[in-house]
BADORO-169589 format. One line per 3 residues: number of its first residue (from 1); their letters; for each residue x, y, z of N, C-alpha, C. Coordinates in Angstrom, 3 decimals, m for minus. Example, Ala and Ser with C-alpha at 12.3 -4.5 7.8 and 13.67 -1.06 7.14 Angstrom:
<recs>
1	AS	13.190 m5.690 7.800 12.300 m4.500 7.800 13.200 m3.300 7.800 ~ 12.850 m2.250 7.080 13.670 m1.060 7.140 12.900 0.030 7.870
</recs>
This chain:
<recs>
1	RLL	m14.802 6.626 5.294 m15.279 6.064 6.569 m13.622 5.735 7.157 ~ m14.046 5.754 8.626 m12.679 5.629 9.484 m13.637 3.968 10.499 ~ m12.708 2.978 10.711 m12.944 1.654 11.334 m11.572 1.812 12.363
4	FVH	m11.679 1.032 13.386 m11.463 1.500 14.729 m11.464 m0.503 14.897 ~ m10.625 m1.185 15.174 m10.349 m2.183 15.397 m10.000 m2.912 17.033 ~ m10.938 m3.230 17.849 m10.460 m3.293 18.996 m11.172 m4.587 19.602
7	AHP	m10.194 m4.916 20.771 m10.217 m6.842 21.331 m11.442 m6.576 21.746 ~ m11.599 m4.960 23.206 m12.865 m5.821 24.179 m13.603 m4.524 23.816 ~ m14.756 m4.426 24.494 m15.673 m3.557 25.508 m14.965 m2.346 25.962
10	DDE	m14.504 m1.270 25.523 m14.311 m0.233 26.830 m12.623 0.360 26.133 ~ m12.360 m0.597 25.243 m10.607 m0.333 24.536 m10.873 1.006 23.673 ~ m12.235 0.816 23.037 m12.236 1.702 21.581 m12.352 3.380 22.405
13	TLA	m13.449 3.283 23.217 m13.266 4.627 24.417 m11.889 4.929 24.764 ~ m11.099 3.759 25.393 m9.751 3.955 26.171 m8.871 4.984 25.529 ~ m8.804 3.996 24.191 m7.710 4.279 23.205 m7.743 5.276 22.350
16	TGV	m9.126 5.341 21.837 m9.097 6.549 20.663 m10.552 6.532 20.620 ~ m11.382 7.081 21.846 m12.593 7.685 22.102 m12.392 9.014 21.762 ~ m11.123 9.753 21.820 m10.984 10.959 21.447 m11.240 11.102 19.743
19	TIA	m10.839 10.185 18.979 m10.048 10.252 17.751 m11.703 10.138 17.180 ~ m12.797 8.877 17.443 m13.977 8.869 17.010 m14.547 9.798 17.288 ~ m14.494 10.596 18.415 m15.658 11.670 18.866 m15.041 12.708 17.359
22	HYV	m13.980 12.923 17.405 m13.526 14.088 16.591 m14.015 14.052 15.382 ~ m14.409 12.278 14.713 m14.195 12.334 13.073 m16.030 12.334 13.271 ~ m16.126 11.863 13.730 m17.752 11.230 14.153 m18.691 13.268 14.058
25	SRG	m18.051 14.154 14.634 m18.255 15.631 14.609 m17.909 16.189 13.927 ~ m17.585 16.011 13.070 m17.039 16.254 11.359 m17.563 16.023 10.118 ~ m18.402 14.676 10.305 m19.555 14.026 9.839 m19.067 13.189 9.118
28	HDV	m17.826 12.869 9.709 m17.200 11.465 8.825 m18.094 9.766 9.053 ~ m17.516 9.121 8.635 m18.693 7.793 8.692 m17.625 6.985 9.604 ~ m17.493 6.928 10.458 m16.849 5.664 11.653 m17.423 4.481 11.963
31	EVL	m17.034 3.834 12.209 m17.313 2.461 12.278 m16.192 1.805 13.540 ~ m16.618 1.017 14.816 m16.004 0.633 15.315 m16.219 m1.065 15.491 ~ m15.308 m1.702 15.491 m15.135 m3.319 15.053 m14.670 m3.992 16.721
34	TVT	m15.743 m4.709 17.188 m15.033 m5.546 18.463 m14.917 m6.917 17.979 ~ m13.734 m7.347 18.997 m13.388 m9.206 18.593 m14.185 m9.588 19.650 ~ m14.451 m9.291 20.919 m15.117 m10.094 21.944 m15.916 m8.966 22.714
37	LGE	m16.511 m10.087 23.689 m17.511 m9.591 24.846 m16.731 m9.048 26.168 ~ m15.419 m9.576 26.214 m15.033 m8.978 27.263 m15.036 m10.151 28.430 ~ m15.220 m10.640 28.716 m16.273 m11.875 29.108 m15.199 m12.316 30.422
40	EGE	m13.921 m11.823 30.272 m12.885 m12.313 31.184 m12.270 m10.425 32.314 ~ m12.928 m9.738 32.241 m12.952 m8.316 32.414 m13.062 m8.011 34.096 ~ m12.306 m8.044 34.565 m12.325 m7.123 36.335 m13.221 m6.341 36.617
43	VIP	m14.627 m6.743 37.609 m15.426 m5.555 37.738 m15.011 m4.736 38.637 ~ m15.222 m3.413 38.828 m14.559 m2.558 39.816 m16.111 m2.528 40.949 ~ m17.125 m2.292 39.925 m18.316 m1.635 41.692 m18.621 m2.890 42.215
46	PEL	m18.922 m3.032 43.524 m19.009 m4.123 44.347 m20.327 m4.882 44.068 ~ m21.126 m3.604 43.597 m22.682 m4.494 43.617 m22.839 m4.966 42.017 ~ m21.562 m4.727 41.493 m21.809 m5.839 40.095 m20.736 m6.911 40.118
49	AYL	m20.586 m7.404 41.752 m19.237 m8.158 41.341 m20.237 m9.485 41.224 ~ m21.357 m10.055 41.546 m22.221 m10.716 40.709 m21.628 m11.381 39.845 ~ m21.539 m10.463 38.649 m21.377 m10.571 36.992 m20.100 m12.303 37.087
52	TAD	m19.030 m11.333 37.966 m17.567 m12.564 37.745 m18.324 m13.722 38.049 ~ m19.270 m14.152 38.814 m19.249 m15.228 39.433 m20.021 m16.319 39.257 ~ m21.000 m15.410 37.964 m22.168 m16.322 37.122 m21.802 m17.429 35.890
55	PDG	m21.954 m18.549 36.470 m21.705 m19.871 35.858 m22.072 m19.576 34.440 ~ m23.062 m18.817 34.487 m23.425 m18.794 32.685 m22.683 m17.659 31.953 ~ m21.604 m16.705 32.562 m21.071 m15.580 31.823 m22.046 m14.695 31.704
58	ALG	m22.555 m13.949 32.675 m23.118 m12.473 32.855 m22.610 m11.682 32.628 ~ m21.557 m11.522 32.580 m20.629 m10.100 32.033 m21.022 m10.024 31.193 ~ m20.025 m10.857 30.240 m19.911 m10.734 28.690 m21.227 m9.453 28.213
61	PFR	m22.544 m10.044 28.269 m23.545 m9.726 28.216 m23.928 m8.439 28.481 ~ m22.925 m8.093 29.795 m23.693 m7.009 30.441 m22.453 m6.047 29.852 ~ m21.353 m6.168 29.604 m20.589 m5.467 28.815 m21.162 m5.052 27.674
64	RGE	m21.892 m5.795 26.462 m22.347 m5.408 25.666 m23.345 m4.254 25.733 ~ m24.106 m4.506 26.928 m24.857 m3.310 26.877 m24.029 m2.028 27.383 ~ m22.657 m2.608 27.972 m22.065 m0.840 28.284 m21.278 m0.463 27.027
67	LET	m21.474 m1.498 25.986 m20.648 m1.130 24.951 m21.844 m0.302 23.749 ~ m22.762 m0.505 24.134 m24.280 0.051 23.087 m24.308 1.410 23.177 ~ m24.037 1.848 24.893 m24.147 2.841 25.403 m23.108 3.686 24.917
70	AIA	m21.914 3.308 25.119 m20.297 4.082 25.066 m20.616 4.503 23.571 ~ m21.072 3.338 22.566 m20.994 3.758 20.889 m21.816 5.210 20.171 ~ m23.271 4.456 21.321 m24.208 5.721 20.936 m23.474 6.950 21.590
73	RLG	m23.261 7.350 22.431 m22.526 8.120 23.296 m21.319 8.889 22.420 ~ m20.268 8.515 21.504 m19.533 8.572 20.559 m20.185 9.077 19.399 ~ m21.099 8.600 19.112 m21.775 8.564 17.514 m21.544 7.827 17.024
76	ARH	m20.603 6.922 16.992 m20.388 5.528 16.110 m21.218 4.685 15.312 ~ m20.687 3.675 14.583 m21.592 2.754 14.677 m20.751 1.699 14.365 ~ m21.165 0.473 14.970 m20.585 m1.120 15.848 m20.858 m2.299 14.844
79	AFL	m19.931 m3.385 14.911 m20.313 m4.651 14.560 m19.096 m5.231 15.283 ~ m19.712 m6.737 15.661 m18.431 m7.464 16.136 m18.063 m8.319 14.857 ~ m16.651 m8.964 15.492 m15.797 m9.572 14.152 m16.336 m11.239 14.385
82	GDL	m17.824 m11.405 13.748 m17.980 m12.690 13.210 m17.835 m13.091 11.992 ~ m18.889 m14.108 11.533 m18.952 m14.946 10.211 m19.792 m13.884 9.572 ~ m19.302 m13.616 8.167 m20.435 m12.448 7.376 m21.800 m12.330 7.017
85	GDR	m21.778 m13.979 6.933 m22.993 m14.364 6.419 m24.312 m13.747 7.838 ~ m23.825 m13.487 9.239 m25.193 m13.055 10.236 m24.971 m11.269 10.483 ~ m24.114 m10.660 9.646 m23.623 m9.216 9.816 m23.790 m8.774 10.873
88	YPT	m22.645 m9.529 11.455 m21.797 m9.290 12.958 m22.855 m8.713 14.068 ~ m23.377 m9.842 14.427 m24.258 m9.378 15.344 m23.275 m9.713 17.215 ~ m23.140 m10.796 16.667 m22.184 m11.626 17.673 m20.876 m11.865 17.193
91	PRW	m20.082 m11.591 18.778 m18.838 m11.943 18.276 m18.460 m13.606 17.816 ~ m17.374 m14.377 17.256 m17.185 m15.639 16.950 m16.064 m15.957 17.830 ~ m14.839 m15.363 18.288 m14.363 m15.445 19.457 m14.843 m15.175 20.985
94	RDS	m14.120 m15.604 21.731 m14.039 m15.339 23.056 m12.730 m14.414 23.521 ~ m12.876 m13.556 24.976 m12.157 m13.052 25.564 m11.055 m13.955 26.100 ~ m9.979 m13.585 25.903 m8.788 m14.847 26.371 m8.263 m14.375 28.217
97	GMA	m8.049 m13.404 28.496 m7.826 m12.703 29.715 m6.505 m12.898 29.534 ~ m5.774 m12.232 30.620 m4.174 m11.728 30.404 m3.628 m13.309 30.621 ~ m2.320 m12.488 30.130 m1.034 m13.808 29.954 m1.359 m14.884 31.313
100	GMP	m1.383 m16.210 30.778 m1.357 m16.782 32.129 m2.826 m17.455 32.731 ~ m3.686 m16.783 32.205 m5.181 m17.311 32.916 m5.537 m18.596 32.625 ~ m6.485 m19.069 33.233 m7.146 m20.343 32.852 m8.105 m19.865 31.537
103	SAS	m8.803 m18.765 31.419 m8.991 m18.690 30.076 m9.329 m19.392 29.020 ~ m7.237 m18.771 29.177 m6.880 m18.710 27.380 m6.749 m19.900 26.913 ~ m6.747 m21.063 27.652 m7.884 m22.416 27.571 m8.897 m22.984 26.874
106	HPR	m9.766 m21.761 27.069 m11.139 m21.828 26.522 m11.230 m22.283 24.646 ~ m12.005 m22.825 24.222 m12.290 m23.361 23.117 m12.126 m21.954 22.135 ~ m13.190 m21.304 22.710 m13.427 m19.920 21.907 m12.149 m18.619 22.101
109	AFA	m11.059 m18.810 22.913 m9.791 m17.776 23.196 m9.759 m17.338 22.086 ~ m9.940 m15.771 21.864 m9.229 m15.441 20.659 m7.552 m15.486 20.645 ~ m6.804 m15.278 21.989 m5.375 m15.412 21.720 m5.048 m16.587 21.296
112	AAD	m5.612 m17.673 21.242 m5.409 m18.710 20.748 m6.225 m19.144 19.115 ~ m7.153 m18.374 18.624 m7.557 m18.460 17.484 m6.518 m18.800 15.824 ~ m6.916 m19.847 15.566 m6.015 m20.139 13.803 m6.033 m18.773 13.825
115	AAA	m4.685 m18.681 13.002 m4.181 m16.604 12.886 m4.866 m16.854 11.723 ~ m4.638 m17.861 10.688 m5.411 m17.497 9.127 m6.792 m17.626 9.361 ~ m7.485 m17.941 9.993 m9.035 m17.847 10.277 m8.869 m15.816 10.728
118	AAN	m8.546 m15.764 11.965 m8.826 m14.995 12.552 m8.888 m13.535 11.063 ~ m7.443 m13.836 10.843 m7.061 m12.810 9.743 m7.944 m12.581 8.254 ~ m8.775 m13.669 8.207 m10.013 m13.588 6.386 m10.852 m13.439 7.272
121	AVA	m11.515 m13.971 8.715 m12.593 m12.757 8.941 m12.788 m11.168 8.994 ~ m11.493 m10.917 9.139 m11.083 m9.240 9.190 m10.947 m9.138 8.086 ~ m10.407 m9.622 6.819 m10.361 m9.419 5.379 m11.710 m9.302 5.152
124	AYL	m12.736 m9.938 5.276 m14.468 m10.320 4.835 m14.853 m9.191 5.321 ~ m14.657 m8.069 6.246 m15.555 m7.246 7.224 m14.841 m6.419 6.316 ~ m13.033 m6.317 5.532 m13.139 m5.192 5.234 m13.154 m5.099 3.805
127	RDR	m13.145 m6.200 2.950 m13.617 m6.202 2.281 m15.358 m5.958 1.967 ~ m16.012 m6.003 2.542 m17.663 m5.841 2.976 m17.884 m4.233 3.171 ~ m16.890 m3.715 3.728 m17.190 m2.397 4.549 m16.546 m1.270 3.572
130	RPD	m15.220 m1.715 3.330 m14.142 m0.938 2.468 m14.072 0.634 3.152 ~ m13.775 0.347 4.125 m13.024 1.530 5.226 m11.633 2.382 4.539 ~ m12.002 3.263 4.068 m10.537 4.553 4.160 m9.456 4.347 4.626
133	VVV	m9.891 4.372 6.234 m8.636 4.434 7.102 m8.948 2.717 8.003 ~ m8.340 2.606 8.010 m7.647 1.605 9.506 m7.006 1.978 11.048 ~ m7.472 1.718 11.793 m6.593 2.241 12.815 m6.892 0.689 13.868
136	TYD	m5.603 0.539 14.534 m5.674 m0.628 15.715 m4.366 m0.653 16.538 ~ m4.356 m1.512 17.665 m2.646 m1.436 18.326 m1.595 m1.838 17.506 ~ m0.669 m1.663 18.109 0.986 m1.809 17.702 0.943 m3.322 18.133
139	REG	2.274 m3.478 17.548 2.257 m5.164 17.148 2.446 m5.646 18.812 ~ 2.805 m5.004 20.213 2.763 m5.311 20.867 1.354 m4.934 21.982 ~ 0.963 m4.753 21.416 m1.073 m4.743 21.870 m1.426 m3.491 22.763
142	GYG	m0.178 m2.345 22.783 m0.500 m1.287 23.585 0.401 m1.523 24.897 ~ m0.419 m2.722 25.754 0.194 m2.909 27.158 0.729 m4.530 27.174 ~ 0.304 m4.831 25.843 0.868 m6.905 26.406 0.008 m7.599 26.068
145	HPD	m1.342 m6.896 25.752 m2.783 m7.981 26.206 m2.678 m9.221 25.113 ~ m3.104 m9.965 25.367 m2.617 m11.183 23.969 m3.805 m10.883 23.214 ~ m5.000 m10.318 23.512 m6.480 m10.466 22.368 m6.015 m9.085 21.975
148	HIQ	m4.943 m8.192 22.230 m4.730 m6.912 21.097 m3.519 m7.382 20.588 ~ m2.870 m8.223 21.047 m1.446 m8.207 20.171 m2.387 m9.362 18.584 ~ m3.191 m10.156 19.459 m3.632 m10.968 18.261 m4.422 m10.467 17.184
151	TRR	m5.343 m9.054 17.815 m6.364 m8.530 16.835 m5.423 m7.765 16.153 ~ m4.310 m7.314 16.482 m3.178 m6.257 15.572 m2.446 m7.404 14.429 ~ m2.519 m8.973 14.901 m1.709 m9.530 14.009 m2.767 m10.086 12.939
154	AVE	m4.754 m10.183 13.298 m5.716 m10.485 12.542 m5.633 m9.190 11.879 ~ m5.184 m8.177 11.753 m5.720 m6.332 10.844 m4.324 m6.957 10.080 ~ m3.129 m7.072 10.418 m2.274 m7.082 9.301 m2.455 m8.247 8.898
157	GAL	m2.771 m9.574 9.028 m3.035 m10.503 7.951 m4.027 m10.655 7.176 ~ m5.133 m9.415 7.376 m6.105 m9.338 6.799 m5.605 m8.693 5.290 ~ m4.855 m7.112 5.795 m4.059 m6.721 4.777 m3.674 m7.296 3.975
160	KRL	m2.527 m8.004 4.305 m2.024 m8.827 2.787 m2.904 m9.932 2.340 ~ m4.099 m9.894 2.950 m5.061 m11.169 1.920 m5.817 m10.147 0.936 ~ m5.986 m8.778 1.072 m6.094 m7.869 0.433 m5.826 m7.561 m1.182
163	RPE	m6.865 m7.671 m2.397 m5.385 m7.235 m3.245 m5.476 m5.409 m3.534 ~ m4.428 m5.162 m3.686 m4.050 m3.322 m3.513 m5.426 m2.812 m3.639 ~ m6.089 m2.734 m4.740 m7.550 m1.918 m4.875 m8.444 m1.668 m3.803
166	ERP	m8.397 m3.439 m2.597 m9.342 m3.436 m1.655 m8.860 m2.695 m0.479 ~ m7.316 m2.467 m0.513 m6.804 m2.012 0.341 m7.501 m0.470 1.142 ~ m7.460 m0.430 2.746 m7.824 1.242 2.832 m6.375 2.046 2.372
169	ARV	m6.427 3.057 2.154 m5.722 3.953 1.647 m4.691 4.370 3.037 ~ m4.753 4.464 4.462 m4.343 4.508 5.202 m4.551 3.866 6.671 ~ m3.420 3.459 6.978 m3.762 2.417 8.225 m2.516 2.867 9.340
172	FEI	m3.144 2.624 10.554 m2.286 3.369 11.561 m2.519 2.809 12.790 ~ m1.311 2.566 13.890 m1.037 1.926 15.192 m1.484 2.966 16.258 ~ m2.282 2.840 17.356 m2.104 3.534 18.375 m0.516 3.530 19.019
175	VTP	m0.107 4.710 19.569 1.548 4.945 20.240 0.794 6.131 21.558 ~ 1.683 6.624 22.032 1.678 7.521 23.154 3.530 8.187 22.769 ~ 3.171 9.701 22.208 4.755 9.786 22.575 5.087 10.026 24.082
178	RSW	6.585 10.078 24.449 6.791 10.003 25.641 6.765 11.198 25.682 ~ 6.968 12.655 25.796 6.963 13.748 26.177 5.393 13.666 26.698 ~ 4.451 13.367 26.194 2.939 13.125 26.953 2.445 12.477 28.173
181	VDA	3.463 11.816 27.941 3.299 10.868 29.496 4.179 11.512 30.632 ~ 5.145 11.935 30.242 5.856 12.609 31.501 4.746 13.519 31.645 ~ 4.319 14.430 30.903 3.740 15.842 31.132 2.168 15.294 31.507
184	DRR	1.916 14.063 31.130 0.701 13.562 32.178 0.600 13.236 33.555 ~ 1.671 12.776 33.679 2.276 12.013 34.948 2.493 13.415 36.342 ~ 2.910 14.514 35.725 3.059 15.556 36.527 2.210 16.250 36.728
187	WLA	0.860 16.379 35.630 m0.419 16.834 35.682 m0.891 15.860 36.589 ~ m1.110 14.802 37.064 m1.666 13.601 38.265 m1.468 14.143 38.976 ~ 0.184 14.381 39.536 0.505 14.550 40.729 m0.211 16.099 41.235
190	EHV	m0.363 16.362 40.435 m0.858 17.680 40.743 m2.806 17.822 40.815 ~ m3.273 17.085 40.489 m4.463 17.542 40.397 m5.334 15.729 40.699 ~ m4.771 14.952 40.854 m5.527 13.376 41.678 m5.322 13.810 43.117
193	ARQ	m6.279 14.029 44.230 m6.525 14.137 45.510 m6.165 12.742 46.017 ~ m5.471 12.629 47.291 m4.942 12.027 48.179 m6.231 11.204 48.512 ~ m7.423 11.725 48.560 m8.449 10.906 49.164 m9.590 10.083 48.241
196	TGL	m8.865 9.892 46.634 m9.701 9.277 45.674 m8.834 7.898 46.039 ~ m8.214 7.486 46.495 m7.727 6.034 47.229 m6.805 5.869 45.188 ~ m6.106 6.685 45.190 m5.906 5.986 43.572 m4.578 6.421 43.125
199	QVP	m3.649 5.975 42.849 m1.994 5.707 42.827 m1.765 6.743 41.626 ~ m1.052 7.579 41.685 m0.172 8.003 40.422 0.905 7.457 40.163 ~ 1.186 7.538 39.105 2.477 7.220 38.641 3.547 8.270 38.549
202	GSD	4.641 7.564 39.605 5.812 8.280 39.328 6.772 8.184 38.275 ~ 7.382 9.905 38.157 8.288 9.992 37.319 8.883 8.900 36.626 ~ 9.723 7.674 37.737 10.286 6.881 37.147 9.883 5.734 36.871
205	APY	8.282 5.491 36.968 7.550 4.531 36.706 7.999 3.994 34.968 ~ 7.986 2.370 35.412 7.789 2.060 33.851 6.379 2.371 32.765 ~ 7.476 2.718 30.887 6.800 3.082 30.842 5.783 1.472 29.844
208	AVS	4.619 2.206 29.005 4.007 0.704 28.589 4.780 0.699 27.404 ~ 4.464 m0.856 27.063 5.226 m0.685 25.358 4.531 0.244 24.262 ~ 3.877 0.359 24.544 2.943 1.199 23.218 3.838 2.942 23.376
211	VVD	4.196 3.104 24.292 5.221 4.261 24.431 6.269 4.737 23.686 ~ 6.252 5.564 22.506 7.733 6.005 21.914 8.182 7.144 22.182 ~ 9.161 7.195 21.501 9.876 8.562 21.551 8.919 9.507 20.522
214	DDV	9.369 10.458 20.751 8.319 11.797 20.101 8.474 11.256 18.254 ~ 10.035 11.285 18.223 10.170 11.582 16.637 9.592 9.839 16.132 ~ 9.069 8.873 16.759 8.180 7.904 15.766 6.712 8.504 15.515
217	VTH	6.138 9.273 16.225 5.006 9.642 15.899 4.739 10.263 14.421 ~ 4.028 9.795 14.210 3.878 10.533 12.818 2.071 11.552 12.680 ~ 1.062 10.741 13.125 m0.304 11.557 13.626 m0.642 11.918 14.750
220	VVI	m1.480 13.200 15.042 m2.215 12.770 16.039 m3.455 13.484 16.214 ~ m4.526 13.420 16.964 m5.883 13.870 17.643 m5.366 14.727 18.513 ~ m5.752 15.833 18.295 m6.140 17.178 19.631 m7.418 17.466 19.983
223	DDA	m8.109 17.271 20.550 m9.598 18.156 20.501 m10.595 18.094 22.035 ~ m10.657 18.896 22.342 m10.860 18.821 24.080 m12.488 18.846 24.085 ~ m13.414 19.152 23.120 m14.339 18.919 22.681 m14.851 17.623 22.831
226	ARE	m14.112 16.829 21.923 m14.023 15.417 21.702 m13.628 14.977 23.209 ~ m12.731 15.037 23.981 m12.822 14.452 25.163 m13.819 14.003 26.181 ~ m14.849 15.220 26.126 m15.620 15.251 26.639 m16.739 14.268 26.244
229	RQE	m16.605 13.899 24.953 m17.697 12.909 25.020 m16.935 11.438 24.973 ~ m15.880 11.850 25.063 m15.080 10.613 25.622 m15.302 10.343 27.045 ~ m15.118 11.193 27.838 m15.486 11.360 29.548 m16.947 10.547 29.724
232	SAL	m17.460 11.162 28.183 m19.346 10.585 28.733 m19.478 9.272 28.438 ~ m18.418 8.485 27.090 m18.705 7.377 26.864 m18.284 6.504 27.538 ~ m16.474 6.787 28.548 m15.989 6.072 29.116 m16.591 5.568 30.764
235	AAH	m17.641 6.303 30.933 m19.037 6.445 32.196 m19.623 5.629 31.417 ~ m19.922 5.064 30.555 m21.143 3.710 30.145 m20.354 2.396 30.777 ~ m19.109 2.378 30.675 m18.180 1.255 30.850 m17.822 0.720 32.226
238	RTQ	m18.768 1.520 33.343 m18.714 1.137 34.314 m17.982 m0.025 35.125 ~ m18.662 m1.252 34.858 m17.863 m2.084 35.584 m16.185 m2.346 35.393 ~ m15.778 m1.309 34.051 m13.911 m1.648 33.705 m13.561 m0.232 34.115
241	VSV	m14.283 0.897 34.066 m13.401 1.970 34.611 m13.890 2.506 35.636 ~ m13.327 3.504 36.184 m13.775 4.125 37.412 m13.353 5.778 36.686 ~ m14.668 7.143 36.141 m14.323 8.185 35.951 m14.255 9.128 36.760
244	HDG	m13.658 9.959 36.648 m13.284 11.307 37.411 m13.311 12.709 37.349 ~ m12.768 13.401 37.882 m12.274 15.007 36.439 m11.440 15.112 35.730 ~ m11.323 14.915 34.827 m9.985 14.553 33.795 m9.206 13.310 33.711
247	FYA	m9.536 11.996 34.815 m8.797 11.517 34.909 m9.608 10.259 35.052 ~ m9.172 8.880 34.919 m9.811 7.634 35.592 m9.130 7.013 36.183 ~ m9.333 5.392 35.959 m8.934 4.040 36.519 m9.194 3.162 36.363
250	LSN	m8.512 2.178 36.166 m8.919 0.804 35.819 m8.886 0.298 37.581 ~ m9.154 m1.497 37.075 m9.349 m2.170 38.386 m8.118 m2.147 39.210 ~ m7.282 m1.868 38.802 m5.855 m1.617 39.042 m5.335 m0.288 40.217
253	RVA	m6.383 0.235 39.986 m6.650 1.720 40.654 m5.582 2.736 40.549 ~ m5.265 2.830 39.463 m3.875 3.686 39.192 m4.398 4.366 38.126 ~ m4.032 5.761 38.210 m4.697 7.257 37.531 m4.253 6.930 35.957
256	ARL	m5.230 7.726 35.578 m4.798 8.191 34.201 m5.522 9.375 33.536 ~ m4.751 10.216 32.934 m5.537 11.095 32.735 m5.980 10.909 31.132 ~ m7.358 11.797 31.324 m8.158 11.901 30.154 m7.549 13.413 29.576
259	SGR	m6.755 13.315 28.421 m5.857 14.548 28.069 m6.530 15.344 26.474 ~ m7.149 14.567 26.135 m8.248 15.263 24.927 m7.136 15.006 23.377 ~ m6.369 14.264 23.912 m5.244 14.046 22.736 m4.808 12.601 22.216
262	EAF	m4.702 11.939 20.988 m4.349 10.752 21.056 m3.557 10.684 19.758 ~ m2.604 9.696 19.815 m1.158 9.768 18.857 m1.405 8.287 18.325 ~ m0.552 8.387 17.042 m0.602 7.350 15.741 0.372 7.401 14.934
265	VRL	0.848 6.117 14.646 2.202 6.215 13.439 1.293 5.228 12.216 ~ 1.685 5.623 11.138 1.093 5.799 10.135 2.060 4.524 9.371 ~ 0.997 3.521 8.859 1.666 1.877 8.339 1.711 1.837 6.597
268	DPA	2.433 1.486 6.588 2.444 0.434 4.897 1.437 m0.103 5.139 ~ 0.010 m0.045 4.150 m1.299 m0.960 4.135 m0.709 m2.806 3.749 ~ 0.114 m2.312 2.612 0.571 m3.523 2.332 1.255 m4.548 3.056
271	SGE	2.341 m4.040 3.838 3.217 m4.697 5.045 2.937 m4.654 6.253 ~ 2.257 m3.514 6.580 1.911 m3.329 8.378 3.331 m2.609 9.491 ~ 4.017 m2.375 8.086 5.266 m1.855 8.827 5.377 m0.171 8.829
274	RLP	5.686 0.423 9.895 5.777 1.741 10.357 6.544 2.453 8.850 ~ 5.470 3.789 8.411 6.643 4.308 7.435 7.074 5.554 7.995 ~ 8.630 5.837 7.441 9.036 6.815 8.188 8.280 8.114 7.935
277	PKS	8.555 8.813 9.251 7.680 10.206 9.496 8.165 11.145 7.913 ~ 7.101 12.122 7.884 7.628 13.062 6.471 8.023 14.256 6.989 ~ 8.049 14.231 8.323 8.093 15.841 8.526 8.591 15.941 10.026
280	EMW	9.269 16.879 10.204 9.500 16.648 12.000 8.468 17.140 12.764 ~ 7.373 17.878 12.171 5.775 18.116 12.609 5.421 16.797 12.728 ~ 4.674 17.324 13.599 3.028 15.501 13.588 2.230 16.819 13.086
283	FEG	1.491 15.264 12.047 m0.038 16.142 11.433 m1.130 15.578 12.197 ~ m1.715 17.186 11.904 m3.313 16.990 12.633 m3.579 16.391 12.106 ~ m4.568 15.149 12.499 m5.621 14.827 11.625 m5.052 13.471 10.888
286	LLV	m5.768 12.209 11.105 m5.779 11.503 10.251 m5.683 11.366 9.115 ~ m6.565 12.099 8.558 m6.488 12.395 7.144 m5.855 13.179 6.037 ~ m4.614 13.609 6.812 m3.746 14.724 6.062 m2.429 14.476 5.904
289	DAP	m1.353 14.607 5.442 m0.347 15.084 5.302 0.370 15.974 4.957 ~ 0.180 17.022 5.732 0.359 18.042 5.693 0.766 18.942 7.600 ~ 1.759 19.581 7.451 2.069 20.185 8.653 0.555 21.189 9.328
</recs>
């Protein structure tokens, strides 16, 4: 049983869609745990712009429907981080938005949630589901989103609350090796047509905080067939993502490649610290420790 813990709808497909589809196709039990409905997302299609203006908060329920479709296309199962007694049908917390947004002051904003309460909620879920593998963000939340950072804190805090026999055997954080980013930028420069109106990051563009030196990476999943399922799932998140042939863009209109590969660093389940690589080669798959 593999569990992927994410902050908002679409994060599961953007960051780990290849890995989710890869393990589903091999008969493993794959779950996604989502913390919020993504109520503060920026809507791309003009015909859906009304969702952000709705005073009753129509975007969250709409994104829930998108998430359900994406999860079905990936073939996984899904739950929200809520109270254990309700069996996870609705999230307990709300999307905080980016740092500095007024939404961060909402009483249910996840970024401002009590750290112990969030960790206890994740710990209760882990005790209930007993996953063998847990995957979530690095400590900087991939690109610094407050909800991603809080999600990592909650997972790490939850693991420390579990007895050794309750902890998953394997825990991973999501990263990207620098060589992949450089190769993807070259690919995008060759394949993204000017008429798309999308920006292609140059070779000197800054790296996201989740980009690491290649020798930090411990495990990778590379599966082009899974990429096709990821692309289909990503198309379900149409409020947040525009999908093209081999690449996509968010509301910032910066092109990003759909490369069919994802990378991770294995963590100590007790401390949350990175484990040193056991090999100069990346292990292929999350269930192995052999080149």
